[in-house]
C-alpha positions in Angstrom: -1.2 7.8 5.6 -4.5 8.5 3.8 -7.9 7.0 4.3 -10.4 6.0 1.7 -13.6 8.0 1.2 -16.4 6.9 3.4 -19.5 5.3 2.1 -20.3 3.0 -0.8 -21.9 5.3 -3.4 -18.7 6.9 -4.6 -18.3 9.0 -7.7 -16.0 7.5 -10.4 -13.0 9.6 -9.5 -13.4 8.6 -5.8 -13.9 4.9 -6.7 -10.6 5.0 -8.7 -8.8 6.7 -5.8 -10.1 4.0 -3.4 -9.1 1.2 -5.8 -5.6 2.6 -6.3 -5.2 3.2 -2.5 -6.2 -0.5 -1.9 -3.7 -1.6 -4.5 -0.9 0.4 -2.9 -1.7 -0.9 0.5 -1.8 -4.5 -0.8 1.6 -4.0 -2.5 3.2 -2.6 0.6 1.8 -5.5 2.7 3.2 -7.9 0.2 6.6 -6.2 0.2 6.7 -6.4 4.0 5.6 -10.0 4.0 8.6 -10.8 1.7 10.9 -8.8 4.0 9.5 -10.6 7.1 10.1 -13.9 5.4 13.8 -13.1 4.8 14.7 -10.9 7.8 13.8 -11.7 11.4 13.8 -8.1 12.5 10.4 -7.6 10.7 8.7 -10.4 12.8 8.2 -8.1 15.7 7.2 -4.5 16.3 10.0 -2.1 15.8 10.3 0.4 18.8 12.3 3.0 17.0 11.9 6.5 15.8 10.5 6.9 12.3 13.8 8.0 10.8 15.5 4.8 12.0 12.7 2.6 10.8 13.0 4.2 7.4 16.7 3.5 7.3 16.1 -0.1 8.5 13.5 -0.7 5.8 15.7 0.8 3.0 18.7 -1.2 4.2 16.6 -4.4 4.2 15.4 -3.7 0.6 18.9 -3.0 -0.6 20.2 -6.2 1.1 17.2 -8.2 -0.2 17.9 -7.1 -3.8 21.6 -7.8 -3.4 20.9 -11.3 -2.1 18.3 -12.0 -4.8 20.7 -10.9 -7.6 23.7 -12.7 -6.3 22.1 -15.9 -4.9 19.3 -16.3 -7.3 16.7 -16.1 -4.5 13.2 -16.5 -5.9 9.8 -16.0 -4.3 7.7 -18.9 -3.3 4.3 -19.3 -5.1 2.5 -18.0 -2.0 4.3 -14.7 -2.0 3.4 -13.8 -5.6 0.4 -11.5 -5.8 -2.5 -12.9 -7.7 -4.9 -10.1 -8.4 -8.0 -12.2 -8.1 -10.7 -9.6 -8.4 -10.6 -6.0 -9.6 -12.5 -4.6 -6.6 -10.6 -6.5 -3.9 -10.0 -4.5 -0.7 -7.5 -5.4 1.9 -9.5 -6.7 4.9 -6.7 -8.2 7.0 -3.4 -6.6 7.5 0.0 -7.8 8.6 1.0 -4.2 9.2 0.6 -2.9 12.7 -2.7 -1.1 13.3 -2.3 2.5 14.2 -4.4 3.9 17.0 -7.4 6.1 15.9 -7.0 9.7 16.7 -9.9 11.4 18.4 -11.7 14.1 16.6 -11.9 14.9 12.9 -9.1 14.8 10.5 -7.5 18.2 9.8 -8.3 20.2 6.7 -4.8 19.5 5.5 -5.5 15.8 5.5 -8.6 16.3 3.5 -6.7 18.5 1.1 -4.0 15.9 0.6 -6.6 13.2 -0.1 -8.3 15.5 -2.7 -5.0 16.3 -4.3 -4.0 12.6 -4.5 -7.5 11.7 -6.0 -7.1 14.5 -8.6 -3.6 13.3 -9.5 -4.7 9.6 -9.9 -7.5 10.7 -12.2 -5.3 13.1 -14.2 -3.4 12.2 -17.5 -0.1 12.3 -15.5 -1.3 10.0 -12.7 -3.7 7.6 -14.3 -3.0 4.2 -15.8 -4.9 2.8 -18.8 -6.5 -0.1 -16.8 -7.7 1.8 -13.7 -11.3 2.6 -14.9 -11.9 -1.0 -16.0 -10.5 -2.3 -12.7 -12.0 0.2 -10.3 -15.4 0.6 -11.9 -15.8 -3.0 -13.2 -16.7 -1.8 -16.7 
């Protein structure tokens, strides 16, 4: 889990990172909303170790895709993401809130965030529309 950079006056590369992080979070929330709609296990908090939760989510994704392919299951109009505004941040979350840890993040966490920011702004990690969307050019 990574956090956005604090503050509002971000450099362009940090604004792009923040936008892409918000997009990734929104996509994962949409995916879990779809799984929750189809599988009852996702309507409650899973009290399992992380490895088991990973296996449950992967199995549900495989099963969902199998059902969709074989039964022609389609998404309702409400489940389709409509990217209304380029600078939209996710304000409410259907994902469980994690408790805040006391103290400052470790240097390793800051390093990971910097590496991800650099990757998303590199030729290998960037997408052609990100500057227009993130910077409202």
